[in-house]
N, C-alpha and C positions, 0 to 999 in steps of 0.2 A: 504494499499499500504506500509506504514511504517513497518508493521509486517512482511510482506513478505520479505522485504529488510533486516530486522534484522535477519530473519530465514535464508537467504542465506548467510549472513555474519558468522553466527554461524556455519553453515554447512561447509563453506570454511575454517575457522579457525580450525575446528575439523579435517577435512581431512588433512589439512597441518601439524597439530600436529602428526597424524597418520603416515603419510609419512615420516616425519622427524625422528620419533622414530623407525620406522622400520629399519633404517640404522645403528642403534646402534650396536656395537659388542664389545667383550672384546679385548683390545689391551694391549700389554706389551712394556715397554720402551726398554728393552733388551731382545733378543731372549731366553736367559737362564732363565728369570723369568717365562716363560711358563712351567708348569709342564709336559706338553705333549712332551717338547723338551729337557728335561734334559739328554737324552741319545745321543744327537748330539755330534760329535766330538769337536766342538768349545766350548762346555759346559763342557768338561772334562779336568782334569788337565793332563799335565802341560800347555796345550794350553790356558786354561781361566786364568791362573795366571797372565799373562802379562797384560791383559786387566781389571783384577779384575772383571770378569762376571761369575765366578763360581756360580752355583745355591746356594751353601751354604753362599756365601756373600750377595746374593740378596734377598733370601726368607727364610733362615734358621730361624731367629727370629720368623717369621710368622708360620712356619711349627712346631716348637718346643715350641712355647709360652714362649720362654726365652728372657730376654732383652739383647741387644747387649752389650757386655763387653766393657768399656773404655779401651784404651791402658794403659799399666802399665807405671809407671813413669820412670822406668830404661830404657825402649825401646824407649821412646820419647827423653831422654838426649843423646842417642848414635848418 
């Protein structure tokens, strides 16, 4: 009897894991981070400059494999 109970618990936990994992999907914090949405009007300049959500601000270092440049000292002092 204990083996059957253990088997039911294992099956239930396995099914629960499968159900929970089937709901996973890619999500982006900002709409302009999604490469499929780069062409939207809100992701184009000058509209995206105010909110700083232009694709090159959000994903450019990932796409070009370049590190983000720190701001220059002269720009910070102004």
